[in-house]
N, C-alpha and C positions, 0 to 999 in steps of 0.2 A: 811580622817580617815576611815579605813576599819571597817565594821560592821560584826561581826561573827554571822552567823545564823545556827541554829541547825535543821537538817533534820531528822525526825523520821520515823521509819518503818511505811508505810501507811497501811490502811485497804485495803487488796487486794481483798476483796469481797467474796461472797458466805459463810459468816460466819467463815472465817479463823481467827484464833486468834494468830498464831505464824508462824514463818518461820525460816529455817536454812540457815545460810550463807554458800554458796557453793564456791564462788570465788569473791574476790575483783577485780574490774575492774579499780580502781584508787589507787594511793599511796598518802600518805601525802605529800603536796607540789605540787601536780599536779593541773593544771588549768583546770577547767571543765566548759562546756557551759550549758546553761539552757536546761533542759530535756535530758541531756546526761546520759546514764546508768552508774551507779557507782558501783553496786553490783549485783551479781547473787544469788538469793535465791531459795530455794526449799520449797514449801508449801505442804500441804496434797493433793493438786490437781495437781500441775505442777511445773516446774522450770521456773522462770521468771526473767527478768532483770528489776531492779528498777531504773527509771530515777530520777535525782535530779532536783527539781524545781528552784534551785538557780544557778547562774553563778558566778564563782570566784575561789579562791584557797582553796583546801582541807587542813584543819588544823588539823583534827583528825578523826580517824576511831574508831568505837566502836564494839568490838566483833571480835574474830578470826574466821577463816574459820572452819566450823563444829559446830559453836555455834548457839544455838537456841535463838531467840529473840522474845519477845511478841510484838504484834502490839502496836505502840506508844512509843517503846523504841528508844533511840537515835541511828542513824546509822552513820552519819558523821556531822562535822561542816565545814562550808564554810565561808571564809572571802570574803565578797562581796565588790567590789571596790578596792581590793588590787591587785597589779600586782607584779609578781616576778621580783626581781632585776636581772641585767645582770650577767651572770656567774652561773645561777642556776645549770647547769649541771656539774660544776666543783666540784667534791667530794673530791678532795685531798688537797685543799687549805683552810686555816682558813679564808682567806679574800675572800671567794667565793661570798659574797653579798647575801647569803640566809638570809633574814630578814623577812620571812613570819611569820604571826601570828601563834604561836604554834610550830614553827620549833625548832628542838633540842630535841623533846620528843623521847621516846624510839621507836616510830613507824616510824621515818624518816630513810629510808634505806640509804641515803647518809651519815648520821652521823654514822650509824652502820658500814659502810664500812671503814670509816676513823679510827674509834677506833680499828677495828680488824687489820688494817694494822700496827698500832703502838703498838699492844699488845706484850709484851715479852713472849716467850714460854720457859718453863723449866729454867728460870733464865737467858736465853741468849737473845740477841737482835735479834729477827726474824721479818723481814719485808716482807709483802706479795708483790708479783710481780705485774706487770701491768695486767689490765683486759684482759682475754683470756689465761693467763698462768695457768698451772696446776702444783701443787707441793705438796709434803708430807714431813712433818718434824716429825721425830720420836725421842722421848727422853724417854726411859724406864729404870726403875731401879727396879730390883727384880720382883715383880708381874707384870702381864700384865696390860697395861694402857688402860683406856676407851677412845674411840675416840671422837674427837670434830670436827664436819664437818662444813665447811664454806658453806654459802648459794650460790646458782648459780647466780652470777652477772657477767657472762662472764668468771669466773674462777671456776675450780673445784679443791678444795684443801681439803685434810684430814689432820688434825693436831692432833697428839697424844701427850698429855702432860704426865709429870711424875705422878705416883700414889700419891694421896694426894695433888697434886698441880694443879688440873685441873681447867680451866676456861671455863664456859659454855657460849654458844651464844644463844640469844633469837630472832634471825632474822627469816624471813619466810623460810619455808621448800621448797626446789626446787621441787615442784610438780605442774603440770598443771591440770591433770585429776582429777575431783571430784570423779570418780570411784575408783581411787587409794587411795585417802584420806579415802573414806568410807570403803574400804576393810581393811585398816590398823586400822581404828577406831573400826570397829566391832570386830576385833581380838585382840584389846588391844596392838597394835604394835606402838611404838614411831618412827615416820618417821625420827626424828633427829638422830637416831642411825644407819641409813642406808647410804650407799654410792651409789648414783645413777649410773647406767651404761649408761644412755642416754647422749645426747650432753650437755656439760658443767655441768655434774654431775646431770642431771635431773633424778629423781626417777621414774621408770616405774613400771607398774603392775607386770612385771616379777620379779623385785627386791623385791617387797613385798611378792609375792608368794614364792620366794626362801627363804626369811627370815622366813616365816611361816613354810615351810618344814624343814628348818634347826633347828628351835626351837623344832620341834617334834623329830628330831634325836639327838639333843644335839650337833650339829655341828656348827661351826662359820657361821654367816649369810653372810659374805662377806670376801674376802681375806684381806681387809684393816681394818676390824672392827670385834669386838667380842661382839656384843650387848647382846648375850644370853650365859650364862655360860654353860659349858659342863655338861652333865648328869653323875652323879657319877656311878661307877660300882655297888655300893650297892643299888642305887635307881633303877637300871635297871637289873633285873635278866637275861633278854635275852642277854644283852651286856656282862654281867659277864660270861655267859656260852659260849661266843664266837659265839652265833647265829647271823645270818644276819637279823633276824626279827627286825622291828622297834617298838618302844613303841607305844601303842594305843594313838591317839590324845585325848586331854582333850575335854570336852564338849564345844560347842560353843554357846554362847547366842547372839542373834541378836535382838536389840530393835525394837519393833513394832512402828515405827514412820514414818513420811513422807507419801509417797504414800502407802507403805506397811501397815502402821498403819491405814490409811484411808480405804483401801480395807478391812482390817480385821474387822474394826468397822462396815462397811456397810453390809458385809456378815453375821456377827453375828446378827445384828439387823434384817436382812431379815429373817433369820432362826427363830428368836424369835417371830416376829410379823406376818409373812405371812404364812397362811395355804396353802401351794402350792401343786399342783398335776401335774403329767406329763403324756402326751400321745404321742405316736410316730407312724410313718408309713414309710414304704419303698416306694420309688417312682422311676420310670424310667425316668432318666434325659437325655436320649439320644437325644430327640428332642430339649430340651433346649440348649444342647451343640452344636447341629447343627445350631440352630437359631443364637447363638452367633458367630459361625464361619462365617455364611453368613453376619451378620452385619459387622464384622471386615474386611471381604473381599471386602465390598462395598466402602472402603476408608473412610477417616475421622478419628477422634480419636477412639482408640480402646475402646471397651466396656468391662468392667470387669464382671466376673461372680457374684461378690458381688453386683454390681449395679443392675443386673437383679433380683437377689433374693430380694433386697431391694424394687424394683418396684413391685414385687409380694406381698411383705409384706404390702405395703401401699394400694394396691388394696384390699387385704384381710381385712385390718383394716377398710376400707370403708364399707365393707359388715358386719363386726362383730365389731362395735365400742366399745362394752363392754370391749374389751381387751386393748383399748387405753385409759386407765383410771388409777386412783389411789384411795386409800382409805383414807379419812380423819377420823382417828380413834376418835379424840376428838369430832367431830361433828356427828360421826356415819353416814357418807355420802360417797357415791361413786361419785367421781368427774370425769366426762367424758370430754376428750379434743376434741376440734374441729380441732386441728392441729396435725401433726405427726412429732415429733422431734425424729429421729431415731438414737439410740446409736448402736455402733458396737464394740465388744470386740477386743482389739488389744494387743498382747503380745510384750513388749519392754524390753530392757536391764534394765530399771528401774522398771519393774513390769507390772502388768495388768492395762491397762487404757481403758476407754470406752468413746471415743470422740463422739460427738453428731452432726449429720447432721440436721441443722435447716430446717423446712418446707420441709421434704423429700417428702411429698405427692404432692407437687407442682413441683417437679423436674423430668426431663426425665432421661433416661439411661446415656446420655453423661454428664449431670450435676452431677449426682450421682457419676459417675466414677471419675470425676475430684475432687469432694469434698472428696471422700474416700481417694484418693491419697494424697491430701494436708494434711488432718488430720493425716493420717498414718505417713507421713514423719515428721510432727510436733511432733507426739508422740515418734518417734524414737530419735529425737534430743532433746526431753525434753522441747519444746517450746510451748506446748499447754497452752492456757490461761484457767483460772478457768471457764470462760463462755463457753468454748468449751468442757468442761468435765461435765457439769451439765445441768439440764433441760430436760433430755430425757423423752419420754413418752412410748417408746417400744424399746427393744434391740434385735438386730440380732447377733447371736453368731456362727461364722463359725469355729468350732473346727476341721473341717476336715483337716485344714492345718497342724494339728499335726499328721495326719495319723490314726485317730480313727473314728469309725463308729457312735457311739452314746454317749449320755451323759444326765444326769439330772441336768442341771445347776441351780445355785441359782439365784433367781430373783434379778435384780438390783433395790434395794429399792430406792424410793417408787413406782416404776413402778408396773404393774399388770401382765406382761407376758414377756416371752423371747422365741424366735424361735431359735432352734439349728439346725445346718446343719453339717452333717458328711461328710466324704470323698466320692467322686464319683469314683466308681471302677467298672470294668467289672464283671458282675455276670450272671449266668444262669437266664433267665426270660421268662415267657410265653408271647409272643407277637403275637397278632392276631391268637391265637390258636396254635401257634407252639413255641417250645423251641428255644430260641436264646440267644446270649450273648449281654447284654445291659448294658448301663452305669447307675448304680443304686446308689441312695443316701438315707440315713436314715434321716428323719426329726423328730424333737421332739419339743413339745410345753410344757413349764412349765408355769403354770398360777396360779393366786391368786384365790382360790375357793370362796372368798367373793364377787368377782365382777361378777361371772357367774357360771353356772353349766357346766357339762361335755358336754352337747349338743352343747353349743356355742363354747367351746374349740375344740370339735371334728369337728364341721362345719368349723371353721377357718383352722384347719390343713388339712382337706380334700380339701378345696379350694386351699390352697397353693400347695398341691401335684398335683391337677389337672392342675394348671398352669405350674408346672415343667414338667409334662408329655405332656401337650399340650399347648405350649406358645400362641397359637392362641386364647385361652380363654381370654387372657388379652385384646384382641381387643375390647371386649365389654365395657371396662372401659376407653378406650382412647377417 
């Protein structure tokens, strides 16, 4: 006798209270193993795959993709001890042997496919073809009919029924990319109204962008569908006058949630609570660039410039530990850390993230390079864990990659300081009493004025600049 167990959204740590379902990794009726990932969710910190602690047959899923669930809400139910009968994959026969607990609900894709194949369209008996076929059945009378799109299950079919006699389908939308779903959701676009141009009717980002542009022009979103009604001549003076100008797009509202919402909250809190100040200095980075070239020419793993700057940061924090601290406002105390967990700002497709290199003070240039590369790749793929995004004590911000010289960044609350590094460019510079073209960089330090005065901040920044200009200074700390 199978026992049905309910798996709830677990506490993902770091004070997170909710998560958004990005992509289901299992279907109802699938057999899952213990600790197999069943759903991909996005929290305010990162995108993670959630493993199920039970092994058995999935009997139900709770929440559609794009839905936010609080911690403790049901995710799936699993029949433990139940095995699927032979013929589970046969979706076209009533005697397929699917006797799983909960089978036959609206979430079972096999049942949906069978019903769709037997559904009459426009009063006629229309039967869908085998998987892999693509067809379109049009039955229109008078006014234009709204489209009904079949889901991508090996077949791409668009079915247009008669006006007033439409049947809608509630199957999953043929979309793989969570970015496509988000783009459509943020602009209020129903993906079920689109016909995908990808393989087997897969909806691509280009399809969504085309539909959004078409909505602004009043043109049909796709040749096989008309999800947006045309703009009337009276509603558009530009069109009425025969002008080629398009109507101005309506305002777009983007919810501040997920990573974007978490960043907004943290930046706003930093501005409210931290009395920050910024100082900056130009430095000749020519010798640092030469030292890096010499390191990489000696063989072995390549050393990144960011790793050298991080090594300089940790050495400077050892001399000026006041900046490696935080303020406990309730206790009215400055808490100084004995370790350096170095955060570094990274821009990704999902927004700004600040991964943290643990114990950066104990790492060499090679170790720092490898860890920066690993965390950067995880940030780009959205696989950073909450633990890799929190706990920093100081942040290094290399905004020079954007081609800018300087910035006054906002401190990453609850830290006390952030070092900013601009682009390194050739500039006229007085070197050894003569004018020369040197590789110059602007360095800036934004600090919490509660933890130190300007003398400490200036001393830190001057030491960093000295190490950039004369990397041999670092030999004193090795």
